[in-house]
C-alpha positions in Angstrom: -28.8 -39.0 17.7 -25.8 -37.1 19.2 -26.9 -33.8 17.7 -30.5 -33.9 18.9 -31.1 -31.3 21.6 -33.5 -32.9 24.2 -35.4 -29.7 25.0 -36.3 -29.0 21.3 -36.0 -32.4 19.6 -39.6 -32.0 18.4 -38.9 -28.8 16.4 -37.1 -29.7 13.2 -37.2 -29.5 9.4 -38.9 -32.6 8.1 -38.2 -32.0 4.5 -36.3 -29.3 2.6 -36.6 -29.2 -1.2 -35.3 -26.6 -3.8 -36.6 -26.4 -7.4 -34.0 -24.5 -9.4 -34.7 -23.2 -12.9 -31.7 -21.8 -14.8 -32.5 -19.2 -17.5 -30.5 -18.5 -20.7 -29.4 -15.1 -19.3 -27.8 -16.8 -16.3 -30.5 -15.8 -13.8 -32.2 -18.4 -11.6 -35.6 -18.8 -10.2 -35.6 -20.9 -7.0 -38.6 -22.3 -5.2 -37.8 -23.6 -1.7 -40.4 -25.8 0.1 -39.5 -26.2 3.8 -41.7 -28.5 5.9 -41.2 -27.9 9.6 -42.7 -29.1 12.8 -43.3 -26.1 15.2 -44.0 -26.4 18.9 -43.8 -22.8 20.0 -40.3 -23.0 21.4 -38.0 -21.4 18.8 -40.7 -21.4 16.0 -43.3 -19.1 17.5 -44.4 -16.8 14.7 -42.7 -18.5 11.8 -39.3 -19.1 10.4 -36.6 -16.9 8.9 -34.2 -17.6 6.0 -30.8 -16.0 5.5 -29.5 -15.4 2.0 -25.9 -14.2 1.4 -25.8 -11.6 -1.4 -22.2 -10.3 -0.9 -19.1 -12.4 -1.5 -15.4 -11.9 -2.1 -13.7 -13.1 -5.3 -10.2 -14.5 -5.5 -8.8 -11.0 -5.5 -11.0 -10.1 -2.4 -13.1 -7.7 -4.5 -16.8 -7.5 -3.5 -19.1 -9.7 -5.6 -22.8 -8.9 -5.1 -25.5 -11.3 -6.4 -29.1 -10.3 -7.2 -31.9 -11.4 -4.9 -35.6 -10.7 -5.3 -38.4 -12.3 -3.4 -41.2 -13.3 -5.7 -43.7 -15.1 -3.5 -44.0 -16.4 0.1 -46.6 -18.9 1.3 -47.5 -21.1 4.2 -49.5 -24.2 3.7 -50.5 -23.0 0.2 -51.6 -19.5 1.2 -49.9 -16.2 1.0 -48.0 -15.4 4.2 -46.8 -12.0 5.6 -43.1 -11.5 5.3 -40.4 -8.8 5.8 -36.7 -8.5 5.3 -33.8 -7.2 7.3 -30.4 -6.4 6.0 -27.5 -8.4 7.3 -23.8 -7.7 7.1 -23.4 -9.9 4.0 -26.9 -10.4 2.8 -30.5 -10.3 3.7 -32.8 -12.1 6.2 -36.3 -13.0 5.1 -38.8 -13.3 8.1 -41.8 -15.4 7.2 -44.8 -15.0 9.5 -47.0 -12.4 11.1 -45.1 -10.5 13.9 -48.5 -10.0 15.7 -49.7 -13.6 15.5 -48.5 -16.8 17.2 -48.2 -19.8 14.9 -50.2 -22.9 15.8 -48.2 -25.9 16.8 -47.9 -28.7 14.3 -46.5 -29.3 10.8 -46.3 -26.4 8.4 -45.0 -26.1 4.8 -43.3 -22.8 3.9 -42.8 -21.9 0.2 -40.4 -19.2 -0.8 -39.8 -18.3 -4.4 -37.1 -15.9 -5.4 -35.0 -14.8 -8.4 -31.2 -14.5 -8.1 -28.5 -13.6 -10.6 -24.7 -14.0 -11.1 -24.7 -17.4 -9.4 -23.1 -19.5 -12.2 -19.5 -20.2 -12.8 -18.0 -19.9 -16.3 -14.8 -21.8 -16.9 -12.7 -22.7 -19.9 -14.2 -26.2 -20.6 -17.6 -26.0 -19.0 -20.1 -23.9 -17.1 -21.3 -24.7 -13.6 -23.9 -24.3 -10.9 -22.2 -24.6 -7.5 -25.1 -24.1 -5.1 -25.5 -24.4 -1.3 -29.1 -25.7 -1.2 -29.9 -25.5 2.5 -27.1 -23.4 4.0 -25.2 -24.5 7.1 -26.6 -22.1 9.6 -29.9 -23.8 10.4 -30.4 -24.2 14.1 -32.7 -27.3 13.5 -31.8 -30.8 12.2 -33.0 -31.5 8.7 -34.5 -35.0 8.2 -34.2 -34.9 4.4 -33.0 -32.4 1.8 -33.2 -32.5 -1.9 -32.9 -30.3 -5.0 -33.8 -30.4 -8.7 -32.0 -28.3 -11.3 -33.5 -27.5 -14.7 -31.3 -26.1 -17.4 -32.6 -23.9 -20.3 -32.6 -26.9 -22.7 -32.2 -30.7 -22.7 -28.6 -31.9 -22.8 -27.0 -35.2 -23.6 -26.5 -37.0 -20.3 -22.8 -37.7 -21.1 -22.1 -34.0 -21.2 -23.5 -33.4 -17.7 -21.7 -34.1 -14.4 -23.6 -34.0 -11.0 -22.2 -34.4 -7.5 -22.3 -32.7 -4.2 -21.2 -32.5 -0.5 -22.9 -32.8 2.9 -21.9 -31.8 6.4 -20.8 -28.7 8.3 -19.1 -25.7 6.7 -16.0 -26.9 4.8 -16.8 -30.6 5.0 -16.7 -32.9 2.0 -19.2 -35.5 3.1 -20.9 -37.6 0.4 -24.2 -38.6 2.1 -26.2 -37.9 -1.1 -27.4 -39.3 -4.4 -27.2 -37.4 -7.6 -29.1 -38.4 -10.8 -28.8 -36.9 -14.3 -32.1 -35.8 -15.9 -32.9 -34.8 -19.5 -32.6 -31.1 -18.7 -30.5 -31.2 -15.5 -30.1 -33.2 -12.4 -31.7 -34.1 -9.0 -30.0 -34.5 -5.7 -31.1 -36.1 -2.5 -29.5 -36.7 0.9 -29.2 -40.3 2.1 -29.1 -39.5 5.9 -30.4 -36.7 8.1 -28.4 -33.5 8.5 -27.5 -32.3 12.0 -28.0 -28.7 13.1 -25.5 -26.4 11.2 -25.0 -29.1 8.5 -26.2 -28.7 5.0 -26.4 -29.9 1.4 -24.3 -28.4 -1.4 -24.7 -29.4 -5.1 -22.6 -29.1 -8.2 -23.9 -29.4 -11.8 -21.4 -29.1 -14.6 -22.9 -28.5 -18.1 -21.6 -27.6 -21.6 -20.8 -24.1 -22.6 -23.3 -22.3 -24.7 -26.4 -23.2 -22.8 -26.2 -20.1 -20.8 -25.1 -16.7 -22.0 -21.8 -15.8 -20.3 -21.0 -12.2 -19.4 -18.5 -10.5 -21.6 -15.5 -8.4 -20.4 -17.5 -5.2 -20.6 -20.3 -6.6 -18.4 -17.8 -8.0 -15.9 -16.1 -4.6 -15.6 -19.5 -2.9 -15.1 -20.3 -5.4 -12.3 -16.8 -4.9 -10.8 -17.3 -1.2 -10.6 -20.9 -1.4 -9.4 -20.1 -3.9 -6.7 -16.9 -2.1 -5.6 -18.1 1.5 -5.5 -14.9 2.3 -3.6 -13.0 1.3 -6.7 -15.0 3.6 -8.9 -14.8 6.5 -6.5 -11.1 6.0 -6.1 -10.6 6.1 -9.9 -12.7 9.3 -10.0 -10.7 10.8 -7.2 -7.4 10.0 -8.9 -8.7 11.5 -12.1 -9.6 14.7 -10.3 -6.2 14.7 -8.5 -4.3 14.3 -11.8 -6.3 17.1 -13.5 -5.6 19.4 -10.5 -1.9 18.7 -10.2 -1.5 18.9 -14.0 -3.1 22.3 -14.0 -1.1 23.5 -11.0 2.2 22.2 -12.4 1.5 23.9 -15.8 1.0 27.2 -14.0 3.8 27.3 -11.5 5.9 24.1 -11.7 7.4 24.4 -15.1 11.2 24.8 -15.0 12.9 27.4 -17.2 15.1 25.9 -20.0 18.5 24.9 -18.8 21.7 26.0 -20.5 24.5 23.9 -21.9 26.7 21.8 -19.5 30.0 23.6 -19.1 32.6 22.4 -16.6 33.3 24.9 -13.7 36.3 24.6 -11.6 35.1 26.7 -8.7 31.8 26.9 -6.8 29.4 29.2 -8.6 29.0 32.6 -7.0 31.2 31.5 -4.2 28.3 29.9 -2.4 28.7 27.4 0.4 28.5 23.6 -0.2 25.2 23.5 1.8 23.8 26.4 -0.3 24.5 24.5 -3.5 22.8 21.4 -2.3 19.8 23.4 -0.9 19.3 25.1 -4.3 19.9 21.9 -6.3 17.3 19.9 -4.2 15.1 23.0 -3.6 14.9 21.8 0.0 16.8 21.0 3.2 18.0 17.6 4.5 20.6 16.2 6.8 23.2 16.2 4.0 22.8 20.0 3.9 23.7 20.1 7.5 26.6 17.7 7.0 27.9 19.8 4.1 27.6 22.9 6.2 29.7 21.3 9.0 32.3 20.1 6.6 32.4 23.5 4.9 33.2 25.1 8.3 35.9 22.5 8.9 37.5 23.2 5.5 37.6 26.9 6.3 39.4 26.3 9.6 36.5 27.1 11.9 36.2 23.7 13.6 37.9 20.3 13.9 36.1 17.0 13.6 37.2 14.1 15.8 35.8 10.6 15.4 35.7 7.8 18.0 33.7 4.9 16.7 30.4 6.2 15.6 30.6 9.4 17.7 31.7 12.7 16.1 32.8 15.6 18.2 33.0 19.2 16.7 35.5 21.5 18.4 35.8 25.2 17.7 39.3 26.1 16.6 41.2 28.7 18.6 41.8 31.0 15.6 38.5 30.4 13.8 38.1 33.1 11.1 34.7 34.0 12.3 34.8 37.5 10.8 35.0 36.1 7.3 31.9 34.0 7.7 28.7 35.1 5.9 25.1 34.0 5.6 24.3 30.4 6.3 27.9 29.5 7.3 27.8 32.2 10.0 24.4 31.2 11.3 25.5 27.6 11.5 28.8 28.3 13.3 27.1 30.5 15.9 24.3 27.9 16.5 26.8 25.0 16.8 28.9 26.7 19.5 26.4 28.9 21.3 26.5 26.4 24.2 30.2 25.8 24.3 33.3 25.2 22.3 32.6 21.5 21.7 29.6 19.6 20.5 29.1 15.9 20.3 26.7 14.6 17.6 24.8 12.2 19.8 21.3 12.0 21.3 22.2 13.6 24.6 23.0 16.8 22.7 19.8 16.6 20.7 18.6 20.1 21.8 21.7 21.8 20.5 21.9 19.8 17.3 18.2 20.5 16.5 18.6 24.2 17.3 21.7 24.4 15.0 19.9 22.5 12.2 16.9 24.8 12.4 19.1 27.9 12.4 21.0 26.7 9.4 17.9 25.8 7.5 16.3 29.2 8.3 19.4 31.0 7.0 19.4 29.1 3.8 15.7 29.6 3.3 15.9 33.4 3.8 18.8 33.7 1.4 17.8 31.4 -1.4 14.1 30.5 -1.4 11.9 32.7 -3.5 15.0 34.4 -5.0 16.3 31.2 -6.6 13.3 28.8 -6.5 9.7 28.4 -5.3 8.5 25.3 -3.5 4.9 26.2 -4.3 3.7 24.3 -1.3 0.5 26.3 -1.3 -0.5 24.6 -4.5 -0.1 21.2 -2.8 -2.8 21.6 -0.2 -5.8 21.3 -2.5 -4.1 18.1 -3.9 -3.7 16.8 -0.3 -7.4 17.5 0.4 -8.4 15.6 -2.8 -6.2 12.8 -1.8 -7.7 12.5 1.7 -11.2 12.4 0.2 -10.1 9.7 -2.3 -8.6 7.7 0.6 -12.0 7.9 2.4 -13.7 6.7 -0.8 -11.1 3.9 -0.9 -12.3 2.4 2.4 -16.0 2.9 1.6 -17.8 -0.2 2.8 -14.8 -1.6 4.5 -15.7 -0.5 8.0 -13.4 0.4 10.9 -10.7 -2.2 10.2 -10.2 -0.9 6.7 -10.1 2.7 7.9 -7.5 1.8 10.6 -5.3 0.0 8.0 -5.5 2.9 5.7 -4.3 5.3 8.4 -1.5 2.9 9.4 -0.4 2.3 5.8 -0.4 6.1 4.9 2.0 6.8 7.7 4.1 3.6 7.2 4.4 4.1 3.4 5.9 7.5 3.8 8.4 6.1 6.3 9.4 3.4 3.9 9.7 5.9 1.1 12.0 8.0 3.3 14.2 5.0 4.1 14.3 3.9 0.5 15.2 7.4 -0.7 18.0 7.6 1.9 19.4 4.2 0.7 19.2 5.3 -2.9 21.1 8.5 -2.2 23.9 6.5 -0.6 23.9 4.1 -3.5 24.3 7.0 -5.9 27.1 8.5 -3.8 29.1 5.4 -4.5 29.5 4.3 -0.9 28.7 0.6 -1.4 29.1 -0.6 2.2 26.9 2.1 3.7 24.3 1.6 0.9 24.1 -2.2 1.5 23.5 -1.5 5.2 20.7 0.9 4.4 19.0 -1.5 2.1 19.3 -4.3 4.7 17.9 -1.9 7.3 15.0 -1.2 4.9 14.0 -4.8 4.4 11.9 -5.5 7.6 10.1 -2.2 7.0 9.4 -3.1 3.4 8.2 -6.5 4.6 5.8 -4.7 6.9 4.6 -2.6 4.0 3.8 -5.8 1.9 2.0 -7.4 4.8 0.0 -4.3 5.5 -1.0 -4.0 1.9 -2.1 -7.6 1.8 -4.3 -7.1 4.8 -5.7 -3.9 3.5 -6.4 -5.6 0.1 -8.3 -8.4 1.9 -10.6 -5.7 3.5 -11.2 -3.4 0.5 -10.3 -5.6 -2.5 -6.9 -6.1 -4.1 -7.9 -4.1 -7.2 -7.6 -1.0 -4.9 -4.0 -1.7 -4.0 -2.4 -0.4 -7.2 -4.6 2.7 -7.0 -3.4 3.3 -3.4 0.2 3.0 -4.7 -0.5 5.4 -7.5 -2.2 7.9 -5.1 0.8 7.9 -2.8 3.2 8.0 -5.8 1.4 10.9 -7.4 1.6 13.1 -4.2 5.3 12.3 -3.8 6.1 13.0 -7.4 4.3 16.3 -7.5 5.8 17.3 -4.2 9.1 17.4 -6.1 7.8 18.4 -9.5 5.9 21.4 -8.1 9.2 23.0 -7.1 10.5 25.4 -9.7 13.6 27.5 -10.1 13.4 31.2 -11.0 15.4 32.5 -13.9 18.3 33.4 -11.5 17.9 29.9 -10.0 18.1 28.2 -13.4 21.4 30.0 -14.1 22.7 29.0 -10.7 21.6 25.4 -11.3 23.6 25.4 -14.6 26.6 26.5 -12.6 26.0 23.9 -9.9 25.8 21.1 -12.5 29.0 22.3 -14.2 30.9 22.3 -10.9 29.4 18.9 -10.0 30.6 17.5 -13.4 34.1 18.7 -12.6 34.0 17.1 -9.1 32.7 13.8 -10.3 34.2 13.4 -13.8 36.6 10.5 -14.5 40.3 11.3 -14.8 40.4 10.3 -18.4 38.1 13.1 -19.3 39.8 16.3 -20.6 40.1 19.0 -18.0 42.0 22.2 -17.7 45.5 21.0 -16.6 45.6 23.8 -14.0 42.8 22.0 -12.1 44.1 18.4 -12.2 44.7 16.7 -8.9 48.4 16.4 -9.2 48.6 20.2 -9.7 46.7 21.0 -6.5 46.4 18.1 -4.0 45.1 20.5 -1.4 41.9 20.9 -3.5 40.8 17.5 -2.2 40.1 18.8 1.3 38.9 22.2 0.1 36.2 20.9 -2.2 35.3 17.8 -0.2 32.3 19.5 1.4 31.0 20.3 -2.1 31.5 16.7 -3.3 29.6 15.4 -0.3 26.8 18.0 -0.9 26.5 17.1 -4.5 26.6 13.3 -4.0 30.0 12.7 -5.8 32.2 12.3 -2.7 33.4 8.8 -3.8 34.2 10.0 -7.3 36.1 13.0 -6.0 38.2 10.8 -3.8 38.9 8.3 -6.7 40.2 11.1 -8.9 42.9 12.0 -6.3 43.6 8.4 -5.4 44.5 7.6 -9.0 46.7 10.7 -9.5 48.6 11.4 -6.3 51.9 10.0 -5.1 52.7 9.4 -1.4 53.9 13.0 -0.8 50.9 14.5 -2.5 48.6 12.1 -0.6 50.0 13.6 2.6 49.3 17.1 1.4 45.8 16.2 0.5 45.0 14.9 4.0 42.5 17.1 5.7 44.1 18.7 8.8 40.7 19.3 10.4 39.8 15.6 10.7 41.1 13.2 13.4 39.8 9.6 13.5 39.7 6.1 12.1 38.8 7.1 8.6 42.3 8.6 8.1 44.5 5.7 9.1 47.3 5.4 6.7 46.1 7.9 4.1 46.4 5.5 1.2 44.9 5.6 -2.3 42.2 3.2 -1.4 41.3 5.0 1.8 41.3 8.4 0.0 38.9 7.1 -2.6 36.3 6.2 0.0 37.1 8.9 2.6 34.7 11.5 1.4 31.7 9.3 1.2 32.5 7.6 4.5 32.9 10.8 6.4 29.8 12.3 4.8 27.8 9.2 5.5 29.1 8.9 9.1 28.4 12.5 10.0 25.0 12.2 8.3 24.1 9.2 10.4 25.3 10.8 13.6 23.2 13.9 12.8 20.1 11.7 12.1 20.6 9.9 15.4 21.2 13.0 17.4 18.1 14.7 15.9 15.6 12.0 17.1 14.0 12.0 20.4 14.4 8.9 22.6 12.0 6.8 23.5 -14.3 -17.5 -6.8 -13.6 -21.3 -7.2 -15.0 -24.3 -9.0 -17.1 -27.0 -7.2 -14.6 -29.6 -8.3 -12.5 -28.7 -5.3 -15.5 -27.6 -3.2 -17.1 -28.5 0.1 -20.3 -28.3 2.0 -21.3 -24.7 2.5 -19.4 -23.6 -0.6 -20.8 -22.0 -3.8 -23.7 -19.6 -4.1 -26.8 -19.6 -2.0 -26.3 -20.9 1.5 -27.0 -19.0 4.6 -29.3 -20.8 6.9 -32.3 -19.9 9.1 -34.2 -20.4 12.2 -37.4 -19.7 14.0 -38.8 -16.5 15.4 
């Protein structure tokens, strides 16, 4: 035959038979009789048999079956044996490691008990069993199996069939015959090396006790200890964060919403955003630049996507205070002009840090606490939980976890930026941000799918919950002081005025037609508080051509002005804020388990293979 290796054609399995007894509780006792011819080539001390004990279900969760050796014999007498753990099961070595086996024909008998091998379906139950395995290095002249169910069954209610061939093949070189209490199977032609026999016996429900939902859950958690450990880690994380938030993260009660027509306490636009978000971002920087422009300290010139800041000759530097002064000095410490592009990264980053530092010194702790020190224990608990999540998954799972942890925060940052643009009402910019996010989101989905295949898909929602919990409490742990709560009430009142629809009742002294110059004066605040589009719409609906001219910012020169029409005015604030924001961001970055009915040979439980040693 084509598969017969000339050097070892005399070493082979002459007959392979499995006697399988299925118990009412679903366990099985299997007796394998393997008759071999040994000539001292590969079979020197005896044979070994591999038994898979760890599988993956349809959700890629681990599924571990029971396996217990009951007896091992050679030629009717007890034979020494020992086991060795394999990556997905156990190898049983039969023979004495200190004694060479005599050449000739020997019959090995291996009896073992195994559990969780049956399939329970809606219309029937089933044994889908890989009798020989497909990893034997020897040809098998004949293979057979007999299955005994717990009780006799009407033959019409049983269905027996099987497969032969290499792993994945659907060969039919076998006969199957129904018995009173089961079925018997027998090959009709020899099996080549690495070919095997797989059998399927379908029988009525009720013969074998099926596991209930509670038992399945216990098995799931037992087999997937990483799942159980992750659940425990999440519970500890929630308990800790809940305790910490209750101690330091509760916000004081807010007051009633009352419209304000001027910035509270005369604070800068950047300061109001900093306090409202209790943190610094690029929009704070943008609002600070626009605030300086509105006060006559600098001009903004736009050419395409490049923005140039130029110090005005008569800049009222003496009137600047706090964060505005720090930002102005940092922007122009290297010259009277600054282009917001990557070649000027050093100056831009320096100005951003100076601005953030000034805001932090003036407002943090006085108006709010970030309580970051309370986050570190949560981060440590999360790291330990992540390690538990990849327990048993090896190096590939650990690598994917590290990659996903970094990638997920990046996707979150991009999604948060797109959401901010959507809320600001700048539709075109928002759509572009969402489109830019798409490939990164696709990478997230692909990474999660690969990670799930390594550690089990049941872990994926827990991974998402873990990441989401840390992101949520990063924000929730921040808390305003009593002074901060009062300032926040003022900020919300002023934001309501900036973003309210024209049809709402307002003090007539502060309506757009009364003060067209208010558009440019309060534009930095509208951008800072994410109502730039609404602020522009209010003026676009109310001003005539002459008033439109008066509303035009004198400190801006570029394509967003054009003919300062109503439609252009409505979008001007959000476009300018978004454009400067994007330029700042660019300038700040350095270069650079199935049924046997659709089965195959090698499928189902059992399997493995063997060889000589």
